[in-house]
ROSE-4610 file (N, C-alpha, C; in Angstrom, 1 decimal, always signed):
// ROSE-4610
residu = [M/M/M/K/K/K/I/I/I/E/E/E/G/G/G/T/T/T/D/D/D/F/F/F/A/A/A/V/V/V/V/V/V/F/F/F/V/V/V/A/A/A/D/D/D/F/F/F/P/P/P/R/R/R/A/A/A/V/V/V/E/E/E/F/F/F/Y/Y/Y/G/G/G/E/E/E/T/T/T/L/L/L/G/G/G/L/L/L/G/G/G/D/D/D/L/L/L/R/R/R/P/P/P/Y/Y/Y/G/G/G/K/K/K/I/I/I/D/D/D/G/G/G/G/G/G/E/E/E/F/F/F/E/E/E/T/T/T/G/G/G/N/N/N/L/L/L/T/T/T/L/L/L/T/T/T/V/V/V/M/M/M/D/D/D/A/A/A/A/A/A/A/A/A/V/V/V/G/G/G/R/R/R/E/E/E/F/F/F/S/S/S/P/P/P/S/S/S/G/G/G/H/H/H/P/P/P/I/I/I/A/A/A/F/F/F/R/R/R/V/V/V/D/D/D/D/D/D/V/V/V/E/E/E/A/A/A/A/A/A/R/R/R/A/A/A/E/E/E/L/L/L/E/E/E/G/G/G/Q/Q/Q/G/G/G/V/V/V/E/E/E/F/F/F/L/L/L/G/G/G/D/D/D/T/T/T/I/I/I/D/D/D/S/S/S/G/G/G/V/V/V/C/C/C/L/L/L/Q/Q/Q/A/A/A/P/P/P/F/F/F/K/K/K/D/D/D/P/P/P/D/D/D/G/G/G/N/N/N/V/V/V/L/L/L/I/I/I/L/L/L/H/H/H/R/R/R/R/R/R/Y/Y/Y/A/A/A/P/P/P/R/R/R/E/E/E/A/A/A]
num = [1/1/1/2/2/2/3/3/3/4/4/4/5/5/5/6/6/6/7/7/7/8/8/8/9/9/9/10/10/10/11/11/11/12/12/12/13/13/13/14/14/14/15/15/15/16/16/16/17/17/17/18/18/18/19/19/19/20/20/20/21/21/21/22/22/22/23/23/23/24/24/24/25/25/25/26/26/26/27/27/27/28/28/28/29/29/29/30/30/30/31/31/31/32/32/32/33/33/33/34/34/34/35/35/35/36/36/36/37/37/37/38/38/38/39/39/39/40/40/40/41/41/41/42/42/42/43/43/43/44/44/44/45/45/45/46/46/46/47/47/47/48/48/48/49/49/49/50/50/50/51/51/51/52/52/52/53/53/53/54/54/54/55/55/55/56/56/56/57/57/57/58/58/58/59/59/59/60/60/60/61/61/61/62/62/62/63/63/63/64/64/64/65/65/65/66/66/66/67/67/67/68/68/68/69/69/69/70/70/70/71/71/71/72/72/72/73/73/73/74/74/74/75/75/75/76/76/76/77/77/77/78/78/78/79/79/79/80/80/80/81/81/81/82/82/82/83/83/83/84/84/84/85/85/85/86/86/86/87/87/87/88/88/88/89/89/89/90/90/90/91/91/91/92/92/92/93/93/93/94/94/94/95/95/95/96/96/96/97/97/97/98/98/98/99/99/99/100/100/100/101/101/101/102/102/102/103/103/103/104/104/104/105/105/105/106/106/106/107/107/107/108/108/108/109/109/109/110/110/110/111/111/111/112/112/112/113/113/113/114/114/114/115/115/115/116/116/116/117/117/117/118/118/118/119/119/119/120/120/120/121/121/121/122/122/122/123/123/123/124/124/124]
x = [-24.6/-24.6/-23.7/-23.2/-22.1/-22.4/-21.9/-22.1/-21.6/-21.8/-20.7/-20.5/-21.0/-20.7/-22.0/-21.7/-22.5/-23.0/-24.3/-25.2/-25.4/-25.9/-26.3/-26.2/-26.0/-26.3/-27.7/-28.0/-29.4/-28.6/-29.5/-29.1/-30.7/-31.1/-32.6/-32.4/-33.0/-33.1/-34.4/-34.6/-35.9/-36.2/-35.5/-35.7/-35.3/-35.7/-35.5/-35.1/-35.6/-35.1/-33.5/-33.8/-32.3/-31.4/-31.5/-30.5/-30.2/-30.9/-30.8/-29.8/-29.9/-29.2/-27.9/-27.8/-26.3/-25.4/-26.3/-25.6/-25.0/-25.5/-25.9/-25.1/-25.4/-24.4/-22.8/-23.4/-22.3/-21.1/-21.8/-20.6/-20.1/-21.2/-20.8/-21.1/-21.9/-22.3/-23.3/-23.8/-24.3/-25.9/-26.7/-28.0/-28.5/-30.1/-29.9/-30.7/-31.1/-31.8/-33.4/-34.6/-35.3/-36.1/-36.9/-37.9/-39.2/-39.8/-40.8/-42.1/-42.1/-43.2/-43.1/-42.0/-41.7/-40.6/-40.7/-39.1/-38.2/-37.0/-35.8/-35.6/-34.2/-33.6/-32.1/-31.3/-29.9/-28.9/-27.5/-26.6/-25.6/-25.0/-23.7/-22.7/-21.4/-20.5/-19.1/-19.4/-18.2/-18.4/-18.5/-18.2/-19.4/-20.4/-21.5/-22.6/-23.9/-25.0/-25.3/-25.5/-26.0/-27.4/-28.5/-30.1/-30.1/-30.6/-31.1/-32.9/-33.0/-34.6/-35.1/-36.2/-37.2/-37.8/-37.2/-37.5/-39.0/-39.7/-41.0/-41.7/-41.2/-41.6/-42.0/-41.1/-41.2/-41.5/-42.5/-42.8/-42.1/-40.9/-39.7/-40.3/-39.6/-39.4/-37.6/-37.4/-36.1/-35.3/-34.3/-32.6/-31.3/-30.8/-29.7/-28.8/-28.0/-27.5/-25.6/-25.3/-24.3/-22.7/-23.6/-22.5/-22.2/-20.9/-20.5/-20.5/-21.0/-20.3/-18.8/-18.4/-16.8/-16.7/-16.4/-16.6/-14.5/-14.6/-12.7/-12.9/-11.6/-11.3/-9.9/-9.5/-8.0/-6.9/-7.7/-7.1/-7.8/-7.3/-8.7/-8.5/-7.2/-7.3/-8.0/-7.7/-8.0/-9.8/-10.1/-11.8/-12.3/-11.6/-12.1/-11.8/-10.9/-11.1/-12.2/-12.6/-13.7/-15.0/-15.2/-16.4/-16.7/-15.5/-16.0/-15.8/-15.2/-15.3/-16.8/-18.0/-19.4/-20.1/-19.3/-20.3/-20.1/-19.8/-20.0/-18.8/-19.3/-18.3/-17.9/-16.9/-16.2/-16.0/-15.9/-16.0/-14.9/-14.1/-12.6/-11.6/-10.3/-9.1/-9.4/-8.4/-8.8/-7.5/-7.8/-7.8/-6.7/-4.8/-4.4/-4.1/-5.2/-5.2/-3.1/-2.7/-1.7/-1.5/-2.9/-2.9/-4.0/-4.5/-6.0/-5.8/-6.2/-6.7/-8.3/-8.8/-10.3/-10.8/-11.7/-12.2/-13.7/-14.0/-15.5/-16.3/-17.3/-18.3/-20.1/-21.0/-22.4/-23.1/-23.8/-24.9/-25.7/-26.3/-28.2/-28.7/-29.2/-29.9/-29.2/-27.7/-26.7/-26.7/-26.6/-25.9/-24.1/-23.5/-21.9/-21.5/-20.6/-20.0/-18.5/-18.0/-16.5/-15.8/-15.0/-13.8/-12.8/-12.2/-11.6/-10.4/-9.3/-7.8/-7.3/-6.9/-6.1/-4.8/-3.5/-2.0/-1.6/-1.8/-1.0/-1.4/-0.2/-0.9/-1.6/-2.6/-3.6/-2.7/-2.4/-1.6/-2.2/-1.6/-1.8/-2.8]
y = [-15.5/-14.4/-14.1/-13.0/-12.8/-11.5/-12.2/-11.0/-9.9/-8.7/-7.6/-7.3/-7.7/-7.2/-7.5/-7.2/-7.6/-6.5/-6.2/-4.9/-4.8/-5.8/-6.0/-6.8/-6.7/-7.9/-7.7/-8.6/-8.9/-9.3/-8.5/-8.8/-9.0/-9.9/-10.4/-9.6/-8.9/-8.5/-9.2/-9.0/-9.2/-7.5/-7.0/-5.5/-4.7/-4.2/-3.1/-1.9/-1.4/+0.1/+0.1/-1.4/-1.7/-2.0/-2.6/-2.7/-1.2/-0.6/+0.7/+1.8/+1.3/+2.1/+1.4/+0.2/-0.6/-0.3/-0.7/-0.3/+1.1/+2.0/+3.3/+4.2/+4.0/+4.3/+4.1/+2.5/+1.8/+1.2/+0.9/+0.7/+1.9/+2.9/+4.3/+4.4/+3.6/+3.3/+4.5/+5.4/+6.5/+6.4/+7.5/+7.3/+6.2/+5.8/+4.9/+5.0/+4.8/+5.3/+4.2/+4.7/+3.6/+3.1/+1.9/+2.1/+3.0/+2.7/+3.4/+2.6/+1.3/+0.5/-0.3/-1.1/-2.0/-1.6/-2.4/-2.0/-2.6/-1.7/-2.1/-0.8/-1.1/+0.0/-0.2/+0.9/+0.0/+1.5/+0.9/+1.3/+1.6/+2.1/+1.9/+1.9/+1.2/+1.1/+1.3/+1.7/+1.8/+1.3/+0.0/-1.0/-1.5/-1.8/-2.6/-2.3/-2.1/-1.9/-2.8/-2.4/-3.1/-2.9/-4.0/-3.8/-4.6/-3.8/-4.0/-4.4/-5.7/-5.5/-6.3/-5.9/-7.1/-8.0/-9.2/-10.6/-11.1/-10.5/-10.5/-9.8/-8.5/-7.6/-8.4/-9.3/-9.9/-11.5/-11.8/-12.8/-14.4/-13.8/-14.5/-15.0/-16.1/-16.3/-16.0/-15.2/-14.7/-15.8/-15.7/-17.1/-16.1/-15.8/-15.3/-15.8/-15.3/-15.6/-16.1/-17.3/-17.4/-17.4/-17.2/-16.8/-15.1/-14.8/-13.5/-12.9/-11.2/-10.2/-9.7/-9.7/-8.9/-7.4/-6.6/-5.1/-4.9/-4.4/-3.9/-2.5/-2.7/-2.0/-1.1/-0.5/+0.1/-0.7/-0.5/-0.9/-2.1/-3.5/-4.4/-4.3/-4.5/-3.9/-2.5/-2.0/-0.6/+0.0/-0.8/-1.0/-2.0/-3.0/-3.8/-3.1/-2.3/-1.7/-0.3/-0.3/+1.2/+0.3/-0.9/-1.4/-2.2/-2.9/-3.1/-2.0/-0.9/+0.3/+0.6/+0.2/+0.1/-0.9/-1.6/-3.1/-4.1/-4.1/-5.3/-6.4/-7.4/-8.8/-9.3/-9.8/-10.6/-12.1/-12.8/-14.7/-14.7/-14.6/-15.1/-13.4/-14.5/-13.5/-13.2/-12.1/-11.7/-13.0/-13.3/-14.5/-13.8/-14.2/-14.2/-15.0/-15.3/-16.0/-16.2/-15.6/-15.5/-14.7/-14.4/-13.2/-11.6/-12.4/-11.0/-11.3/-10.3/-10.1/-10.2/-11.0/-11.0/-11.0/-10.4/-10.3/-10.6/-11.3/-11.9/-11.4/-10.9/-10.5/-11.0/-10.5/-10.5/-8.9/-9.1/-7.9/-8.3/-6.8/-7.4/-8.6/-8.8/-10.3/-11.5/-11.4/-12.6/-12.9/-12.2/-12.3/-12.3/-12.9/-12.7/-12.0/-11.1/-10.3/-9.8/-9.7/-9.8/-8.2/-7.8/-6.7/-7.7/-7.0/-7.3/-6.7/-7.0/-6.2/-7.5/-7.1/-8.0/-7.3/-7.9/-7.3/-8.1/-9.1/-9.8/-9.3/-9.4/-9.0/-10.4/-9.8/-11.0/-11.6/-13.1/-13.4/-13.7/-13.3/-13.0/-14.4]
z = [-28.3/-27.4/-26.6/-25.9/-26.1/-24.3/-23.3/-22.2/-22.1/-21.6/-21.8/-20.8/-19.5/-18.1/-17.0/-16.2/-14.5/-14.4/-14.3/-13.9/-13.0/-11.7/-10.8/-9.7/-8.5/-7.8/-7.0/-6.4/-5.2/-4.0/-3.0/-1.4/-1.0/-0.9/-0.3/+1.1/+1.9/+3.3/+3.7/+5.1/+6.1/+6.7/+7.2/+7.7/+6.4/+5.5/+4.9/+5.2/+6.1/+6.9/+7.4/+7.8/+8.6/+7.9/+6.5/+5.5/+4.9/+4.9/+4.3/+5.1/+6.3/+7.4/+7.4/+7.4/+7.3/+5.9/+4.5/+3.7/+3.2/+3.4/+3.4/+4.2/+5.9/+6.4/+6.9/+7.4/+8.2/+7.2/+6.1/+4.8/+4.4/+4.1/+3.6/+1.9/+1.6/-0.1/-0.2/+1.1/+0.7/+0.5/-0.7/-0.6/-1.3/-0.6/-1.5/-2.6/-4.3/-5.0/-5.2/-4.3/-3.9/-5.3/-5.2/-6.5/-6.3/-5.0/-5.4/-4.5/-5.8/-5.6/-4.7/-4.2/-3.3/-2.6/-1.3/-0.5/-1.4/-1.9/-2.7/-3.3/-4.1/-4.3/-4.6/-4.7/-5.7/-4.9/-4.0/-3.9/-4.8/-5.3/-6.4/-5.9/-6.0/-5.3/-6.7/-7.3/-8.4/-9.4/-9.5/-10.4/-10.5/-9.8/-9.6/-9.0/-9.6/-8.8/-7.4/-6.3/-5.7/-5.2/-5.7/-5.2/-4.1/-3.1/-1.7/-1.6/-1.5/-1.6/+0.0/+0.0/+0.7/+0.3/+0.7/+0.0/+0.0/+0.6/+1.0/+0.2/-0.7/-1.4/-3.0/-3.2/-4.4/-4.2/-3.2/-2.9/-2.5/-1.8/-1.5/-0.1/+0.4/+1.9/+2.0/+3.0/+3.5/+4.2/+3.3/+3.8/+3.9/+4.7/+4.5/+3.1/+2.3/+1.4/+2.1/+1.8/+2.4/+1.2/+0.1/-1.1/-1.2/-0.8/-0.2/-1.5/-1.2/-2.5/-1.5/-2.5/-2.1/-2.5/-1.3/-1.8/-1.4/-2.5/-3.0/-2.2/-1.1/-0.2/-0.5/-0.3/-0.4/+0.5/+2.1/+3.0/+3.9/+4.0/+4.3/+5.8/+6.1/+7.9/+8.3/+7.8/+8.5/+8.0/+7.0/+6.7/+8.0/+8.2/+8.9/+10.2/+10.9/+12.2/+12.2/+10.9/+11.0/+11.5/+10.5/+10.9/+12.2/+12.9/+14.6/+15.1/+14.7/+16.1/+15.5/+15.0/+14.7/+14.9/+15.7/+16.0/+15.0/+14.1/+12.8/+13.2/+13.3/+13.9/+12.4/+12.7/+11.2/+11.7/+10.9/+11.1/+11.0/+11.5/+11.9/+11.6/+11.4/+11.0/+9.7/+9.0/+8.2/+7.4/+6.1/+5.2/+4.3/+4.1/+3.5/+2.3/+0.9/+0.6/-0.7/-0.8/-1.2/-2.8/-2.5/-3.7/-3.8/-2.5/-1.9/-0.4/+0.0/+1.8/+1.6/+2.5/+2.6/+4.1/+4.5/+5.5/+5.5/+5.5/+5.5/+7.2/+6.9/+7.6/+7.6/+8.1/+7.9/+8.2/+7.1/+7.6/+8.3/+8.6/+10.1/+9.6/+8.8/+8.4/+8.0/+8.0/+8.1/+6.6/+5.8/+4.5/+4.6/+4.2/+4.1/+3.0/+3.7/+2.9/+2.9/+2.2/+2.5/+2.2/+2.9/+2.8/+1.7/+0.5/+0.1/-0.7/-1.1/-1.4/-2.6/-3.5/-4.5/-4.0/-4.0/-3.6/-5.3/-5.8/-6.6/-8.1/-8.9/-10.5/-11.0/-11.8/-12.4/-13.8/-13.6/-14.5/-16.2/-16.8/-18.4/-18.9]
């Protein structure tokens, strides 16, 4: 077997309409492509499909994920300031790891997300 890529990542939520507004409008991912039969759908992020789904719609008990999804942005500090201006609270200061900048925050259901920008080249 050879894995060719990653097609999508799932974010389970407790309040689907609120999540659609947050991911679509606050984060600027645009329009959701809804599944129709269940409270779930897809946002395109440029290189990965982000599936946002009501946990109860697939028989799961909701629990926020502490495993973050990192969104690549051009300027972490500018993106952070924009989100803070919309009321998004961050989980501390922006982190400089030595290869990238990371600014972790949570969606309205408590799922951890990160604004991210790698500035160091990858080693061969």
